[in-house]
Each structure stands twice: as C-alpha cells, then as structure tokens.
C-alpha positions in Angstrom: 7.7 13.2 -0.3 10.6 11.2 -1.5 10.6 9.6 -4.9 12.9 7.2 -6.8 14.6 8.3 -9.9 12.2 8.4 -12.8 13.5 7.7 -16.3 13.0 10.2 -19.1 9.2 10.3 -19.7 8.4 7.1 -17.9 6.3 6.9 -14.8 7.9 5.0 -11.9 5.7 2.2 -10.9 5.6 1.3 -7.2 3.8 -1.4 -5.2 1.7 -0.2 -2.2 0.0 -2.3 0.5 -3.7 -2.0 -0.2 -6.8 -4.2 -0.1 -10.2 -4.0 -1.8 -12.8 -1.8 -0.1 -15.6 -4.2 0.6 -18.1 -1.6 1.9 -21.3 -1.5 -0.1 -21.0 1.1 -2.9 -17.2 1.0 -2.9 -16.5 -2.2 -4.8 -14.1 -0.6 -7.2 -12.1 1.2 -4.5 -9.0 0.1 -2.5 -7.9 1.0 1.0 -4.2 1.8 1.3 -2.5 0.7 4.5 -1.2 3.9 5.9 1.1 3.8 9.0 1.6 6.3 11.8 5.1 7.7 12.0 7.1 8.4 15.1 6.5 12.2 14.8 2.7 11.9 14.6 2.5 12.0 10.9 1.1 9.5 8.5 3.1 7.6 5.8 2.3 5.1 3.1 5.0 2.5 2.5 5.6 1.9 -1.2 8.1 -0.5 -2.7 10.1 -0.5 -5.9 9.7 -4.3 -6.4 7.2 -6.9 -5.3 10.1 -8.8 -3.8 10.9 -5.9 -1.4 7.2 -5.6 -0.5 7.1 -9.3 0.4 10.4 -9.1 2.3 9.0 -6.3 4.5 5.3 -7.2 4.8 5.1 -10.9 4.0 3.8 -13.1 1.2 0.1 -12.7 2.0 0.1 -8.9 1.9 -2.4 -7.6 -0.7 -1.0 -4.8 -2.8 -1.6 -2.6 -5.9 0.8 -1.4 -8.5 0.5 2.2 -9.7 2.6 5.2 -10.9 4.3 7.0 -8.1 2.8 10.3 -9.3 -0.7 8.8 -8.6 0.4 7.7 -5.1 1.5 11.2 -4.3 -1.7 12.8 -5.6 -4.0 10.3 -3.8 -2.1 10.4 -0.5 -1.8 14.2 -0.5 -5.6 14.5 -0.9 -6.1 12.0 1.9 -3.9 14.0 4.4 -1.0 11.5 4.2 2.2 13.6 4.4 4.9 11.1 3.7 5.7 8.2 1.3 8.2 5.7 2.8 10.2 4.2 -0.1 11.2 0.5 0.4 10.9 0.6 4.2 12.1 -2.3 6.3 9.5 -4.4 8.0 8.7 -3.4 11.6 9.2 -6.1 14.2 5.9 -7.1 15.8 3.9 -5.4 13.1 0.7 -7.2 12.0 1.1 -9.2 8.9 -1.6 -10.5 6.6 -2.1 -14.3 6.9 -3.7 -16.6 4.4 -6.8 -16.8 6.6 -7.1 -13.0 6.3 -7.2 -13.3 2.5 -9.8 -16.0 2.7 -12.0 -13.8 4.9 -11.6 -10.9 2.5 -12.4 -13.1 -0.5 -15.5 -14.4 1.2 -16.7 -10.9 2.0 -16.2 -9.9 -1.6 -18.2 -12.8 -2.8 -21.1 -11.7 -0.6 -21.3 -8.3 -2.4 
C-alpha cells in the first residue's frame, strides 16, 4: 500500500469517500467506497486534501477524515489490497448528487 510522507511522529490525515451506514444497528459505522481495479483487486481512493477529493469525485461526495494508518488497518481487515492516493476522477463514474445526500439524510432521520 502506498503512503504519503509522514512527518516525524505525526499521523498523515487523509480524506476517504465514505457514507454513514444506515442499516439498523450500524448507526455509528461508515461504509467506505471501494473501487475495483483493472487487475481484479480492490482499492480505496484516499486524498491528501479535501480539494483533491472534490476535484476527483465532486462537491457532493460524502467523506471521512482519518489517519492513513487507520485506513491501512481497516482496509487490510476488509480484504482491500490497495490504497489509491490522490487518484484522478474516472470518466463516466457515478458521482454523488445533492438529491443522493437528501435521500441519505432522510434515511438517517428515520432511524
């Protein structure tokens, strides 16, 4: 897994596309948006700035900020074999829209 340079003793914070898990009993969990890679693997895109995340995934993309070390630990346990650092947006890829966020918020209120 690739990682950005980490300063002496400081955890590198990255921004990952993720959304709240609205299933009953999972209200404090998030679902990371993992993508299939060309070689059949699975990768989680992470970004070094919010601006880079928005440029690649759009302004309505939900995200979480967390230390890169946590991402590596969580994704390794979930069978995700790669972390894509600051990937470019994929043409034709689905992007979150404001209406998607409204639907998600309505589902959270029902919990």
